C-alpha positions as CSV (number, residue, x, y, z in Angstrom):
1,M,9.1,-15.0,-15.2
2,S,12.3,-16.7,-14.3
3,G,11.2,-20.1,-15.4
4,P,13.1,-23.1,-14.1
5,S,16.2,-22.7,-11.9
6,T,19.4,-23.1,-13.8
7,Y,21.7,-23.3,-10.5
8,V,24.1,-26.1,-10.2
9,P,25.7,-26.7,-7.0
10,G,29.6,-26.6,-7.7
11,S,30.7,-28.7,-4.3
12,G,29.3,-31.2,-2.1
13,F,28.7,-28.7,0.5
14,A,26.8,-26.5,-1.9
15,R,24.6,-29.6,-2.8
16,W,24.0,-30.3,1.1
17,L,23.2,-26.6,1.7
18,D,20.7,-26.7,-1.4
19,E,18.8,-29.6,-0.5
20,R,18.3,-28.2,3.1
21,L,18.3,-24.3,2.5
22,P,18.5,-23.1,-1.0
23,V,19.4,-19.7,-0.2
24,V,22.2,-19.6,-2.9
25,R,19.9,-20.9,-5.5
26,L,17.6,-18.1,-4.5
27,M,20.3,-15.5,-5.1
28,H,21.3,-17.0,-8.3
29,D,17.9,-17.3,-9.7
30,S,17.0,-13.7,-8.6
31,F,20.2,-11.7,-9.2
32,G,22.1,-13.9,-11.5
33,E,20.5,-15.6,-14.2
34,F,17.2,-13.7,-14.0
35,P,16.2,-12.9,-17.3
36,T,15.6,-9.1,-17.8
37,P,14.3,-7.3,-20.8
38,R,17.2,-6.2,-23.1
39,N,16.0,-2.7,-23.6
40,L,16.2,-1.3,-20.1
41,N,17.6,2.1,-19.8
42,Y,19.2,3.8,-16.9
43,W,15.9,4.8,-15.4
44,W,15.6,1.4,-14.3
45,T,18.7,1.6,-12.2
46,F,17.2,3.5,-9.3
47,G,15.9,0.1,-7.9
48,G,19.4,-0.9,-7.2
49,I,20.3,2.4,-5.9
50,L,17.5,2.5,-3.3
51,T,18.4,-0.8,-2.2
52,F,21.9,0.7,-1.6
53,F,20.7,3.6,0.2
54,L,18.3,1.4,2.4
55,V,21.1,-0.4,3.7
56,A,23.1,2.5,4.2
57,Q,20.3,4.2,6.2
58,L,19.9,1.1,8.3
59,V,23.6,0.7,9.2
60,T,24.1,4.7,9.7
61,G,21.0,4.7,11.8
62,V,21.9,1.8,14.2
63,V,25.4,3.5,15.0
64,L,23.6,6.8,15.6
65,A,21.2,5.1,18.2
66,M,24.3,3.7,20.0
67,H,25.1,7.3,21.0
68,Y,21.7,9.3,20.7
69,T,19.8,10.1,24.0
70,A,16.2,10.0,23.5
71,D,15.3,12.5,26.5
72,A,13.9,16.0,25.9
73,D,16.4,17.4,28.3
74,L,19.4,15.6,26.7
75,A,18.6,14.8,22.9
76,F,19.9,18.2,21.5
77,G,23.1,17.7,23.5
78,S,23.7,14.1,22.6
79,I,23.3,15.4,18.7
80,E,26.3,17.7,19.7
81,H,28.1,14.8,21.4
82,I,27.9,12.8,18.3
83,M,29.1,15.6,16.2
84,R,32.0,16.8,18.3
85,N,33.0,13.6,20.5
86,V,32.3,10.4,18.5
87,N,35.0,9.2,16.3
88,Y,33.8,10.1,12.8
89,G,30.1,10.9,14.2
90,W,29.8,14.0,12.3
91,L,30.3,11.6,9.0
92,I,27.8,9.1,10.2
93,R,25.3,11.7,11.0
94,Y,25.7,13.8,7.8
95,A,25.7,10.7,6.0
96,H,22.4,9.7,7.6
97,A,20.7,13.0,7.0
98,V,21.9,13.6,3.4
99,G,21.2,9.9,2.7
100,A,17.6,10.6,3.5
101,S,17.2,13.2,1.0
102,M,19.1,11.1,-1.4
103,F,16.7,8.2,-0.8
104,F,13.7,10.5,-1.5
105,L,15.3,11.9,-4.7
106,A,15.7,8.2,-5.9
107,V,12.2,7.1,-5.0
108,Y,10.8,10.2,-6.7
109,I,12.6,9.4,-9.9
110,H,11.6,5.8,-9.6
111,I,7.8,6.7,-9.1
112,F,7.9,9.0,-12.0
113,R,9.6,6.6,-14.1
114,G,6.9,4.0,-13.2
115,L,4.1,6.6,-14.0
116,Y,5.8,7.5,-17.3
117,Y,6.2,3.9,-18.6
118,G,3.0,2.4,-16.8
119,S,4.9,0.0,-14.5
120,Y,1.4,0.2,-12.3
121,K,-0.5,-1.9,-15.0
122,A,-1.7,-5.4,-15.1
123,P,0.0,-7.8,-14.1
124,R,2.1,-5.6,-11.8
125,E,-0.6,-4.0,-9.7
126,V,0.6,-5.5,-6.4
127,L,4.2,-4.6,-7.2
128,W,3.0,-1.1,-7.6
129,I,0.9,-1.2,-4.3
130,L,3.8,-2.5,-2.3
131,G,5.8,0.2,-3.7
132,V,3.4,3.0,-2.4
133,I,3.2,1.4,0.8
134,I,7.2,1.5,1.0
135,Y,6.9,5.2,0.2
136,I,4.4,6.0,2.7
137,L,6.3,4.2,5.4
138,M,9.4,6.2,4.3
139,M,7.6,9.5,4.9
140,V,6.4,8.5,8.2
141,T,9.9,7.2,9.2
142,A,11.5,10.3,7.8
143,F,9.3,12.8,9.7
144,M,9.8,11.0,13.0
145,G,13.5,11.3,12.3
146,Y,13.4,14.9,11.9
147,V,11.8,15.1,15.3
148,L,14.9,13.6,16.9
149,P,17.3,16.3,16.8
150,W,14.8,18.3,19.2
151,G,15.5,21.8,17.7
152,Q,13.1,24.3,17.2
153,M,12.0,23.0,13.7
154,S,11.9,19.5,15.0
155,F,9.6,20.6,17.9
156,W,7.2,22.8,16.3
157,A,6.7,20.2,13.0
158,A,6.0,17.5,15.5
159,T,3.5,19.7,17.1
160,V,1.8,21.0,14.1
161,I,1.6,17.5,12.2
162,T,0.4,15.6,15.3
163,N,-2.4,18.1,16.0
164,L,-3.7,17.2,12.7
165,F,-5.0,14.1,13.9
166,S,-7.1,15.9,16.4
167,A,-9.4,16.8,13.3
168,F,-11.0,13.6,13.0
169,P,-14.3,13.2,14.8
170,L,-14.7,11.2,17.9
171,V,-11.2,9.3,17.7
172,G,-9.0,12.2,16.8
173,E,-8.3,13.5,20.3
174,S,-7.4,10.1,21.5
175,I,-5.0,9.4,18.5
176,T,-3.3,12.7,19.1
177,E,-2.7,12.1,22.9
178,W,-1.5,8.6,22.3
179,L,1.1,10.1,19.7
180,W,2.0,12.6,22.5
181,G,2.2,10.1,25.4
182,G,0.3,12.9,27.1
183,F,-1.3,16.3,26.6
184,S,1.6,18.2,24.6
185,V,4.6,17.4,22.8
186,D,7.2,16.4,25.5
187,D,9.5,13.9,26.3
188,A,7.2,10.8,26.1
189,T,6.6,12.1,22.5
190,L,10.4,11.9,21.7
191,K,10.8,8.5,23.1
192,R,7.7,7.2,21.2
193,F,9.2,8.6,18.0
194,Y,12.6,7.4,18.7
195,A,11.2,3.8,19.1
196,L,9.0,4.1,16.1
197,H,11.9,5.7,13.9
198,Y,14.1,2.6,14.7
199,L,11.5,0.0,14.2
200,L,10.3,1.2,10.9
201,P,13.1,0.9,8.8
202,F,13.0,-3.0,9.4
203,M,9.5,-2.8,8.5
204,I,10.5,-1.1,5.0
205,F,13.2,-3.9,4.3
206,G,10.4,-6.6,5.0
207,V,8.1,-4.8,2.4
208,V,11.0,-4.4,-0.1
209,I,11.5,-7.9,0.1
210,L,8.0,-8.5,-1.0
211,H,8.4,-5.7,-3.5
212,I,11.4,-7.5,-5.1
213,W,9.3,-10.9,-5.0
214,A,6.3,-9.4,-6.7
215,L,9.0,-8.0,-9.2
216,H,10.1,-11.3,-10.1
217,V,6.8,-13.0,-10.5
218,P,5.7,-11.0,-13.9
219,G,9.4,-9.8,-14.4
220,S,10.2,-6.2,-15.2
221,N,8.4,-3.8,-17.3
222,N,10.4,-2.2,-20.2
223,P,10.6,1.4,-22.0
224,A,8.5,-0.1,-24.8
225,G,5.9,-1.6,-22.3
226,I,5.4,-4.9,-24.2
227,A,5.7,-8.5,-22.9
228,V,8.7,-10.4,-23.3
229,R,8.2,-13.0,-26.4
230,D,11.1,-15.2,-26.2
231,K,14.6,-15.6,-24.9
232,Q,16.0,-13.2,-27.5
233,D,14.2,-10.4,-25.7
234,T,16.1,-10.9,-22.4
235,L,19.6,-10.8,-20.9
236,P,20.7,-12.4,-17.7
237,F,20.7,-9.7,-14.9
238,T,24.3,-10.5,-14.1
239,P,26.6,-9.2,-15.4
240,Y,24.8,-7.2,-17.7
241,Y,22.3,-5.1,-15.6
242,A,24.4,-5.6,-12.5
243,V,27.4,-3.7,-14.0
244,K,25.0,-1.3,-15.4
245,D,23.3,-0.7,-11.8
246,G,26.8,-0.4,-10.3
247,F,27.9,2.4,-12.8
248,A,24.8,4.2,-12.0
249,L,25.1,3.8,-8.3
250,V,28.7,5.4,-8.3
251,A,27.4,8.4,-10.7
252,F,24.6,8.8,-7.9
253,L,26.9,8.5,-5.0
254,I,29.2,11.6,-6.4
255,P,26.5,14.3,-5.7
256,F,25.7,12.6,-2.4
257,A,29.4,12.5,-1.3
258,W,29.5,16.4,-2.3
259,F,26.6,17.2,0.0
260,V,28.2,15.2,2.7
261,F,31.5,16.8,2.6
262,Y,30.8,20.1,1.3
263,N,27.3,21.2,2.1
264,P,25.4,18.8,4.5
265,N,23.1,21.4,5.9
266,I,21.8,23.0,2.5
267,L,18.8,21.0,2.8
268,G,18.0,21.5,6.1
269,H,16.6,24.4,8.3
270,T,18.8,26.8,10.4
271,D,16.1,26.9,13.3
272,N,16.9,23.3,14.1
273,Y,20.4,24.2,15.4
274,I,18.4,26.1,18.2
275,L,17.0,24.1,21.1
276,A,13.5,23.3,21.2
277,N,11.4,26.0,22.9
278,P,7.7,25.6,23.5
279,L,7.4,29.2,24.3
280,S,8.8,30.5,21.0
281,T,7.3,29.6,17.5
282,P,9.4,29.9,14.5
283,A,8.2,32.3,12.0
284,H,7.4,29.8,9.4
285,I,7.2,26.0,10.2
286,V,8.1,23.6,7.4
287,P,9.0,20.1,7.0
288,E,11.9,18.5,5.0
289,W,11.9,19.2,1.3
290,Y,10.6,15.7,0.2
291,L,7.5,16.2,2.4
292,L,6.6,19.8,1.1
293,P,4.1,18.9,-1.9
294,F,1.9,17.0,0.6
295,Y,2.4,19.8,3.0
296,A,1.1,22.3,0.2
297,I,-2.0,20.1,-0.2
298,L,-2.7,20.2,3.6
299,R,-2.6,23.9,3.8
300,A,-4.4,24.7,0.6
301,I,-7.8,23.4,1.8
302,P,-9.6,26.0,4.2
303,S,-11.0,23.5,6.5
304,K,-8.4,21.6,9.0
305,L,-10.3,18.2,8.7
306,G,-10.6,18.7,4.9
307,G,-7.0,19.5,4.6
308,V,-6.1,16.4,6.4
309,L,-8.2,14.1,4.3
310,A,-6.9,15.9,1.1
311,M,-3.4,15.0,2.0
312,F,-4.2,11.4,2.8
313,A,-6.3,11.0,-0.1
314,S,-3.3,12.3,-2.3
315,L,-1.3,9.3,-1.1
316,G,-4.4,7.0,-1.2
317,I,-5.1,7.7,-4.9
318,L,-2.0,6.2,-5.9
319,V,-3.2,3.0,-4.7
320,L,-6.0,3.1,-7.2
321,L,-3.9,4.4,-10.0
322,P,-3.8,0.9,-11.8
323,W,-7.5,1.0,-12.3
324,L,-7.8,4.9,-13.0
325,D,-5.6,4.5,-16.0
326,T,-8.0,2.9,-18.6
327,S,-5.5,2.8,-21.6
328,R,-4.2,-0.7,-22.7
329,V,-0.9,0.8,-23.7
330,R,1.7,1.1,-21.0
331,S,4.4,3.3,-22.1
332,A,4.1,7.0,-22.5
333,A,6.5,6.7,-25.7
334,F,3.5,5.5,-27.8
335,R,0.9,7.8,-25.9
336,P,1.6,11.2,-27.4
337,L,-1.3,12.9,-25.4
338,Y,-0.6,11.3,-22.3
339,R,3.0,12.1,-22.4
340,Q,2.3,16.0,-22.4
341,F,0.2,15.7,-19.6
342,F,2.4,13.5,-17.8
343,W,5.1,16.3,-17.8
344,I,2.4,19.0,-16.7
345,F,2.0,16.7,-13.9
346,V,5.5,16.6,-12.9
347,A,5.6,20.4,-13.0
348,D,2.5,20.6,-10.8
349,C,4.3,18.1,-8.2
350,V,7.4,20.3,-8.4
351,V,5.6,23.6,-7.8
352,L,3.6,22.2,-5.1
353,G,6.9,21.5,-3.4
354,Y,7.8,25.1,-3.8
355,L,4.6,26.4,-2.4
356,G,4.7,23.9,0.6
357,S,7.9,26.0,1.5
358,Q,6.1,29.4,1.2
359,P,3.7,31.0,3.7
360,P,0.0,30.0,2.9
361,E,-1.0,33.4,2.0
362,G,-1.8,35.6,-1.0
363,G,-0.8,34.2,-4.3
364,F,0.9,31.2,-2.9
365,L,-2.1,30.2,-1.3
366,I,-4.2,30.5,-4.5
367,A,-1.5,28.9,-6.6
368,A,-1.5,25.9,-4.0
369,R,-5.3,25.4,-4.4
370,I,-5.0,25.4,-8.2
371,C,-2.1,22.8,-8.0
372,T,-4.0,20.6,-5.6
373,A,-7.1,20.7,-7.7
374,Y,-4.9,19.6,-10.8
375,Y,-3.2,17.0,-8.8
376,F,-6.7,15.1,-8.2
377,V,-7.9,16.0,-11.8
378,H,-5.1,14.3,-13.4
379,F,-5.8,11.0,-11.5
380,L,-9.6,11.3,-11.3
381,V,-10.3,12.8,-14.6
382,I,-7.7,13.0,-17.4
383,L,-6.2,9.6,-17.2
384,P,-9.7,7.9,-17.4
385,L,-10.5,10.1,-20.4
386,L,-7.2,9.7,-22.1
387,G,-7.7,5.7,-22.2
388,L,-11.0,6.5,-24.2
389,I,-9.9,9.3,-26.7
390,E,-6.3,8.8,-27.2
391,T,-4.9,6.8,-30.3
392,P,-1.6,5.3,-29.1
393,R,1.3,5.1,-31.8
394,P,1.7,1.4,-33.0
395,L,3.5,-0.8,-30.8
396,P,6.7,-2.7,-32.0
397,E,6.3,-6.5,-32.6
398,S,9.0,-7.4,-29.8
399,I,11.4,-6.0,-27.6
400,T,14.4,-7.3,-29.9
401,K,12.9,-5.7,-33.0
402,A,12.4,-2.5,-31.0
403,V,16.1,-2.4,-29.6
404,L,17.0,-3.1,-33.2
405,A,15.1,-0.2,-34.7
406,K,16.5,2.2,-32.1
407,S,20.0,1.2,-33.1
408,A,19.2,1.8,-36.5
409,D,17.9,5.2,-35.7
410,R,21.0,6.1,-34.0
411,G,23.5,4.6,-36.7
412,G,21.6,6.6,-39.4
413,G,19.9,3.7,-41.1
414,Q,16.2,3.3,-42.0
415,P,14.7,0.6,-39.8
416,A,11.7,-1.4,-41.0
417,A,8.2,-0.1,-39.9
418,A,7.2,-1.8,-36.9
419,P,3.6,-3.2,-37.0
420,A,1.0,-2.8,-34.5
421,G,1.0,-5.3,-31.6
422,G,-0.4,-5.6,-28.3
423,G,1.4,-5.1,-25.0
424,G,1.2,-7.5,-22.1
């Protein structure tokens, strides 16, 4: 926790403002002197990277909305207008499209880091749940944005995904017709998706503020997964981690720039450069790459309703994760068995992503069902059992001692044996 504020207004105006609207004090306490564990590695920089890309997506999205026409007869042409006639329109569009992929890449790294280091455990359960809500909102927003170019893949992806809701008994047909704005995917559907695609990023921004607030109450987790004992265990966020986050952001922007300027369409689908045609179905309908694991789960179940429930359950189970993991030790660095199963789970998710891009038949379908089963077994069986049978390695006494021991290992020295201790 941050403790009492250390902000001291530097002028009469600053004191006047601080008494009425302490926004400068809030920024100082949240991003200036905020005490941060001194052993955070570069995996912790992705929170800052995600904040940058959220703002970038908002800015580029607003500019694109000024030139886009949400009409089934004009949408495809308005995209070409943006690319050809709007000053730097090609750059703004590619930055927005590639930015979505980089945004998801960063969020997947952020999520897997949280899984590895146990950042979902008490007292950070609400922090984790808010993160899952952000992730789900991102998926919905990205799907609706994928529909807006109104190409072949956009149209048929909207048709397939919205049809899934019709599988629900009693209310399914009503939900589907509401999403369509009629009895098929058409102009009303495009207008609905455009409005929601514009609105949801601002909802994401609001939940991100809650996410940061929830982070600043218990403070950041750390690679050792132990509680902060005293001031020696922390460093002020600025300048130490501000500089580190800035360096990581620049490094992450290099591949982003490469995609934007040299290969912006490599992550897309060529069929989306064909005008939507309700009378011509593409040979293979696939969503964007970041949705493929859940698309694989959806298609792995023989029943339409079962597939929809499994897909939603694969997201909902993440909300229950803080209570499914029964181990008191957070970090996988001290859990040898869990570490092995963690990497198996990562591989399972990657394979599901690949299978989602393949036709649901033959060996691909069998493999998708095996990987889907393992996805749920990992959370519902393996994690609860590991907490009961695993013997963790001894935890360091404090973050400072863990840092000193690591430094001694790098320098070739022999650090003192770390006694066992409890993690907060």
